[in-house]
N, C-alpha and C positions, 0 to 999 in steps of 0.2 A: 554823154550821160546827162540825165535830167538834173538840173540844179536843185540842191536840197539843203538840209540842215540836220546836224546830229548833235544832240546835247547842247543846243544853243549856238552852235558854230555853223554858219552857212558853208556848204561844201559842194564840190562836183565829184568828190569821192574817189576818183581814180587819178593816178599820176599824170601830170601835164607833160608835154614834151620837154626834154631836158633844157632847151634854151630858155624856156619860160621861168626856170627856177635858178639858173646859175647866178643871178644877181643877188639873191638873198639866201639860198641854201649853200653856204660855204662848206668846205671840208670839215672845218671845226664844228660848225653847227650839226652837220650830218653825223659826226662822231658822237656829239653830245646827245642827239636825238636817239641814236642807237643805244647809247648807254642808259638813257631814260627808259626806253622800251624794255631793255633787258633787265632793268631793275624791277619793273612791274611784273614781267614774266621771265624769271631768270633760269639759266641752266643749273640743275641741281643733280647731285649724284645720289642715286637710290639703287639698292640691290634689286635685281629682278626686273629692271626697267625694259621689258621686252618690246614695248611699242615706242620707246624713246621719248615717252611723254615727259618724264621728269627732267631729262637732259636737254630737252629742246627749248630754246629761248624764243622770245618774240621776233627777234631779227631773223632767226632761221626760217620762219614761215613768211618773211617779207613784210612784217607789220610796220617796220620803220620806213620802208620804201612806200608802202601804201599810205602811211600817215603823212609823208611828204606830199603825196598827191592831194590829200585832204587839205593840207596847208595851202597848196597852190590854188585850190578852188575857193578859198575863203575871201571875203571882202578884205581889202588891204589893212584896215584898222584892226580887225580881229586877228589877222595873221601876224601883224606887228606885235600885238600883245603877247601871243604865244611864243613868237620868236624871242621877245625880250625875256620871257620866262626861261626858255631854253638857254639863252645866253647867261642868265643869272646862275643857273645850275652848272653850266660849263665853267663859269668863273670860280665857283666853289669847289671845282675839281672832281665833278661827278664822273668824268671819263676815266680817271686813274684811281679813284677811290675803291676801297674794298666793297663787296656786296652789302655788308651791314652798314657801312658808312654811307653808301648810296641811298639806302632806304631812310636813314636818319636825315640826310640832306632833303629828301622829298618831304618828309614830315615837318621839318623845321621851316622849310619854305612855305608850306601850306598854312603855317601859323602866322604869317606876316600880315594877313588881312583877308577880308571876304573875296576881293577880286583875285588875289593870288591863290587862295584856296580853290576858287572856282576854276582857275586855269589849270592847277594841278589835277583837279577832278576831271577836267576835260581830257587831259593827256592820259590819265589812268583809264577812263572809260573807253576812249578811242583805241588805246593799245589793247585792252582786253577784248573789245569787240572785234578788232581786226585779227588778233592772234588766233582766236577761236572760231571766227566766222568766215575768214577769207579763204576761198577755195583755191587750190593749186591750179594754175592756168592749164596744166597738161592733163591732170587726172580729174579735175572738177571736184576734188574733195580735199579737205583739210587733214593733215596727218594726225592732229590732235583727236579727231573724231573716233579713231580706232579704240582709244581708251574708253570713250563714252559708250561704245557699242552702237553708235549712230551711223546708219548706212549712207547718209547724204541723199542726193536726188535718186529717185528710183525709176524715173521715166523721163523721156525727152518731150519737149513741147510738141503739140500737134502741128499739123501743116495747114496753113491757109484757111483758118476757121472764121475769120472776121466776117460778120454778117451785117454790121451797121455801117452805113456810108456816112462819112463825116464831111463837113464843108470847111474849106480853107478860105478865110476872108482876105481881101486885098486891102492894101493901104488906102485909108480915107474912104473906104466903101461904106454903104449904108444898107442894112437889111431891114425889111418891113415885116411886122408880125402883129398878131393879136395879143400874144403873150410872150415875154422873154423870161425864161427860167434860168436862174443863176445857180448852178450846182446840179449834179446828176445822181446824188446818193439816195438814201432811203426816203428823203422828203421830195427833193427836186425831181427824181426819176418818176415817182408815183404821179406827181402833179403833171409832169410833161406828158406821160402816157395817157392819163385820164382826159386832159384837155385836148390833146391832139385827136383822140378818138371821138371827142364830142364835136369835132368839126372846126375847131379854132386853129389858126395858123400859129405854130409854136416854134420858137428858136431856143435851143438849150446851149448855155455857155458853161464849159467845164475847164477849170484852170489846169487840171492834170491831163495826162495822155490817155489814149485808148489802147489798152492791153488786154489780151484774152489768152485762151489756151495755146495759141501759137507763139506766145511770148513767155508764159509762165514756166520757169525752169527749176522751181522748187529750191531756189537759193535765197537765203535770208538777205544777204547784202543787196542783191539785185532787187528783191522785193521792197526793201526799205527805200532804196534810191528812187524807184519808179512809181510806187503805189501809195506812199505815205506822205502826209503833210510835212513839209520841210525836210524830207528825206529820211525820216525816222524819229526815234524817241527824242523829244525836245523838252527841256525843262521850262517851267514857268520863270518869269523874270526874277522871282525871288528864290529860285532853285528849290522850292519846296516839293513840287510834283513833276514827274516826267510824263509828258503828254504823247499819246499816239492817236492819229486820226487819218482817215483816208483822203487821198488826193489823186483821183483817177476817174475815168468814166465808170460810174457805178459807185464812186465814193467809198464810204465805209462798208457797203454791202459786198464789195469785191474782196475786202481783206478781213472782215470780221469772222467770228467763229460760228455763225449760223444759229445762234440761240434765239428762239422765238418764244419769249415770255410775254404773256398778256399783261396789260396794265392792271395793277392791283386795284381791287374795289375801293379801298380806303383812299388811294391816290385820286381816282376818278371822282369820288365824292368830294374830296378837298378842292379839286379844280372847279367843280360845279358850284360848291357852296361859297368859296372864298374869292374866286376869280371870274365867275359869270359864265363858265363853259357848261351851261345847264344840261345840255343834251348828252354830255360825255358820261354822266352818271347813269344813263338809261340804256334801253335796248337799241337805240339808234347807233350808238357807238359800238355796240356789239356787232351790228351789221357791218360797220367799217372794218373791224378787226377780222370778222369772218371772211369778207370779200378779199381782203389783202392776203389772208392766210391761204385761201384757195388759189389765188393767182401765183403766189410764190412757193406753192407745194409744201406747206408745213406738214411734217410727218414725224411720227415717232418710230418709224421703221428703220431709220438709219442712225441709230444712236448707240453704237457699240461702246462698251466701256474699256478704256485702256487702263494701264496700271494705276496712275494717279486717281482716276475716277473710282476704281475698285477700292482703293485705300480710303477715299472719301466715304464711300458706302459702308465699308467695314467699320470705320471709326464711328460713323453715325449710329449704326445698329448697336454697337457695343455700349454707346453712351445713351441710347434711347432717344436720339434726335431724329427729326423728320428728314427724309431724303427723297428726292424726286428725280426721275429721268427727265431729260429735256427734249422737246420736239425741235426739229430743225428744218430750215427751208432747203430741202434736198430732193433731187430727182432719184428715186430708187433705181431707175433703169441704168443709170451711169455711175451710181455711188460705188466707191471703192475705199474701204476703211484704211488701207495702207496709204493711198494718195491723200486721204482726208487729213492726215497729220500735217500736211504742208499748206493747208488751204488759207492760212493767214497771209501767205505771200502769193495768192492767186490759185484758184482751183483748177489744176491741170485736167481733171476728169470731166469738167463741164457740168458736174452735178449740182453745184451751188446755184441756187435760183435767186441771185441778187437782181438789182434793177437792170443791170446790163443784159441779163438773160430774159427779163420779163417786161417791165414797164417801159424801159428805153427802147426795146425792140418794138413794142406796141406803138410808141411815139414815132419811130422811124418809118414803120410800115404805114402809118396814117399821114405821112408827109412832113413830119417835123424835121427841121434842120438842126443837126448836132455839130457843135464846134468844140474841139478840144485844144489844149494849150492856149486857152482864151480866158484871160483874167478880166473880170468886171472891175473897172476903175471907179466909176461913179454911176449912181442912179440919176437919170435926167428928170428934172421936174419943171413943168411949165404951167403957169397959172394955178399953182398949188397942187397939181396932179401929176401922176406918173406920166412920163413921155418916152421912156426907153432907158438905154444904158450906153455909156461910152466904155470901150473895152480895148484890150491890147492882146494881139495874137503873137506868140513867140515861136519861131521856127525851131523845132527840136534838134535839128542838125546844125544849122548855122548860128542859132541864137539871135538872129535878127528879129526885130519887132515890127508889127504893122498895127497901127491904130485904126479902129473902125467903130461904127455906131449901129446899134439896133434900135429902131423906132418902134415903140409899142405902147399902147395905153395901159397895159398891165405888166407889172414887174413882180416876179416871184423871187424873193431873196432866200436861197436855200444852200448857201455855201458852207453850212456847218456852224456850230456855236462859237467857233474861234474866228472864222472869217466873216460871217454875216454881220456881226456888230461893227467890225472894222469897215466894211463897205458902207454901212449907214453913217458911220462917223465921218468917213471921207466925203460923203454926199451931203452932210449937214442936215439929216432928217432923222426922225424916229423919236425925238423928245429926250427928256432927261434920264430915262431909264436905260438907254442904249448901252450895252456892254455890262451893265450891272446884273446882279443875281445869277452869275455864272455858277452852275453846279457841275461837279466833276466825278461824282461817285468815287472819292479817293479810295485807293486800294493799298492795303498792307499785305505783305507776303511772308509766309513762314514755310520753310522747307523741312521735309522729313527725309532722312536717309534710312533706307531699308536694307535688309540683307540680300535682297534679290534685285535683278535688273527690272526696272519699271517699264521699259520700252515706251517711254512717254511720247516718243516720236510717232507711234502707231495710233491710228484712229483720230477722230475729230477731237479737238482740244478740250471741248466742254460738252459733255453729254449727260451730266448729272450734277445736282447741287444739293446742299444742305440749306433748307429754308426755315430751320428752327428759330432763327433770330431775325426774321424778316420784319417783325414789328416788336421792338423791345419797349415801346411806349409811344403813344401819339402818332403812330404810323411810321415811325423812323426805326431803322435797324440795319441789318446787313445780311447779305447772302454769302455763303462759302462756296467757292467755285475752284476750278483748276485752270491752268494756264497752258498756252501752246508751247511745245518744246522748241527751244531755240538754243543755238550754241553761242553765237556772238552776243546777242542781247542777254541771254542767260548768264554768261560769264561776266559781263559788265554790270549786271544787276547785283551780283554777289559782292558785298562790300569788301574792299581790298584793305587788309591789315598789314600783310607782308607778302612777299613773293612766295615764300614757302607755305604760309597758311592758306593762301588762295589756291595754290596748286594742290594742296592736301584736300581741300574741299572738292575741287573739280576732278580729282583722281577717282572720286566715287560718284561722278555726275550721272552716270547711267542708273544709279540706284536712288536718285533723288526724285521725290514727288513734291511739287510746289502747290501749296494751297493759298487761295486769295480770299481776303475779307473785303467784299465790295459794299461800301457803306452808302446808304441813302443820306446824303448830306442835307442838314437843315441850314447851316451857314452857307456862305457863298463867296465867290471871288469876283474878278472884274476883268473885262477886256477893254483896253484903250488902244491908241495908235501912236506910233512914233512920228518923227518929223517927216519921214518918207511915206507915211500912211499905212505902215505895216502893223499887224496885230501885235499887241504886247499883253501877255496874260499874267495876272497876279492872283495868287491864291494862298491864303494863310488860314490854317485851321485853328480857330479860337472858340467856336461854338461848343458849349459844354456837353451838349448831346452828342455831337460828332466825336469829340474826344473820348467820351465814355464808350461809344460804340466801337471806335477803333481799338481801344484798350481791350474791350471784351472780345473783339474780333481776333486779335493776335493771341489772346489767351485761349480762345476756343479752338483756334487752329492748332496750337501746341497740344491741347488736350486731345484733339481728334487724331493727330499723328501718334501720340503715345498709345491711344486706344487701338490704332490700326497696326501697331507693332514696330514703329520706327525705333532704330537703335541710336539715332542722333536727331536732334531738332535744332534748326538754326533760324532765328529771326533775322530778316533782311534789314539790319540796322547797323550803324557805324560800330565797329568793333566786332561784328559778327558773333554775338553771344551764342554759345552752343550748349545744349543739354545733351548729356550722354546717358545711355541706359544704365540704370543704377543710381543716378543722381536723384535728388529730391525735386520733383517737378514744381512743387509749391515755391521752393527757393528760387528756381529759375524764373517762374512767373513774376515773383516779386522783383527780381532783377530787371526783367524787360519792361515791367510796368513803369519804371522810372525814366525810360527813354522817351524824348519828346518826338512829336509827329511834325517834323519840319526838317529843313536842311541841317545836316549834322546829326540827325537822329535816325528815325525810320526812313527807309527808302519808300516813297509813295509814288503810285502810278495812276494814270487815268486813261481809259480808252472810251469813256462815255462823257461827252461834253453837252451841256443842256442849259437852257434858261436865259441866255444872255440877250435875247430879244423877245421876252416872254409876252404871252397873251394875258389879258385881264381887262377889267372895266375902268381902272384908274389910270389916266394918262401920265400921272406923276410916277407911278411905280410899275407900269407896264408899257411896252412899245406898241403892241397891236391890240385890237379889240378881240373879243371872244371867238371870232371866226378867222382871225389872222390878218386882217387889213390894218395897216398902220393908223394910229389915232390921228396923226398930223398930216399924212400924205395919202389921200385916196388913190387907189390903183396900185399901191405897193403892198404886197402880201408877204408874210413870213411863212415859209414852208418847210422848216426843218426842226431839229431838236432844240434849237435856240428858242422856239415858241413855247416850250414847256413852262407852265407857271412855276413848278417846283421840280425837283428831281423825281424821276419815275420810281427809283428803288429797284428796278429790274434792268437787265440788258435792254437798251431802249429801242432797238431797231423796229420791232413790231409796233410799238407805241408811236414812233415817228411816222411810220408808214400809214397807220390808221388815222392819225391826225391830219396827215397830208391828203389822204383820200377824202377826208371831211372838208378840208380847205379847198380842194379841187372842185368839190360840188358847189361850194359857195362862190368860187370864181366863175364857174360855168353859169350859175344862176345870174350872177351880176352881168356877165356878157350878154346873156339872153335878154335880160331886162333892158340893157342899154340899146340892144338892137331893136327891140319892140318900140322903144321911145323915139326911134328915128335918129338917134345920135350915131355918129360913126363908130364902128367897132375897131377899126384899124387907125392908128395914128397917121396923120398927114405930114 
């Protein structure tokens, strides 16, 4: 299994061999861990429990065993911390305590301090994720899904569909290129394809693996482990926001929801006026948007509305708010709405036209060499200019590493807004703004429970949106969108108050429609690195505009659900405050208005990371110039969402790709000019 991270704990996600765990997983600890898991998801007696949902505990679906496997995959210091927490709960008698006493022990322990609270939170999140997301090894389905009405995987992976040939580097080897592109997502993939087609020799380094329809099994746990940054949802260092990002060949375009929203005019004008990207406000950038849209097959033909999207539309119509269907990068010839419900874990139908299907294929056909499981360690700089990259390849089977070098006079940094600044910081280049001005589009969620099954697992996750509040003032506001249906992540996102309360909510999970307020943030966070050079993300919401938009966002979501006919409304915040039909909505809104937007308050999420290596004219407040080349290191270019001067305010894929298309043109022009001047194009 691919090494990853869940909720801040690095993991290998599946149980290790028994001999690997005998030294630290004693019988006493195993009993305590089982008791902890069964406190979080307890067996409860309920009449008419035909599917066994109420009576089934976490340990009955193997969550405690799988959690032991997670512990085995953690770095020793992190494992030691959680084992110490398990020991502390065991010493307080959690194994023999009554169910109510067990819950009280968990709550009291969490009050001992921030680190202990975080540890308890990790145990709760992982237990919920595994209990409701772990498939049975025989049936391939989780028994809890019957109550949800969720069918689980509806198809098997295709056979032998891989069409891109990848290169495996050897220890201490050196590759020569005109351009080395670090990252293969929305930005790096576009630049690699465009430059390879222009005749330049291109090498692409991707830290993740190469997976396609022959691998995609429509299982959530597998998808997180193999396709996502650090193995799945990962909190910021301050635990304020849970992050999701792609880490595979194709990056975020392999796992996103295929929303193709064009960059807003007021955002383009701001980038031109305040940051020097003068052409972005005019028709030239329209051309980049149009060319990218054509290449990735943006269409409105494949945007069927599932239950949650219909509720969004109904609520908007009854409130007089604007609602719009969303165009998606989808091939109508292979589109299947039933399969589209799983596309956040890889599109089994092959309909999604991400970079793996488009620009990376263009690059490979033009002779580019693509390397996966290859992490860029440092950008090499000689005489003040780019000279290449030092990198490490990790064998996905043995875990063995091989150090190698790519020599190139042009380096494109496109590892995403979380990893690109970390690479620049490890390399000592980029100037004082590296890692600063990180935008996340912080998301707050409010669920509505309806009288009928929403079948949220059918159809693409996001095919319509409410844009009534896209600009609440000065170009900042929020979009109201829907979420992909998940069982493991969905269960772990619902705040845990008690075992009974959590099960009560999930017993109607099939009737749940989750709405998201996606805020264009004016404030920002930061990416730094730890002693090992790994990215550390911090993000605290203190900007008054952002706080106001988040408050308005959750209130608007609640109003939308009421208008659409919800019988219950639940804000995803600590305590899980719930409105029930017949309650006064104004009183409910007053209650949730007091909840803070931070750890211990609202659960906040982000799948859009931007701005941490932003473009601009001022080297003190931006990392790269208006075309993407670093202020302080010629030949190094920023080619991903980290180049955004500010948050885009829309799902950023199309904006990233259009800016990358623009940057690729600048790099190609630079290479042509260098060639005409008689200087060597390829590093020696």
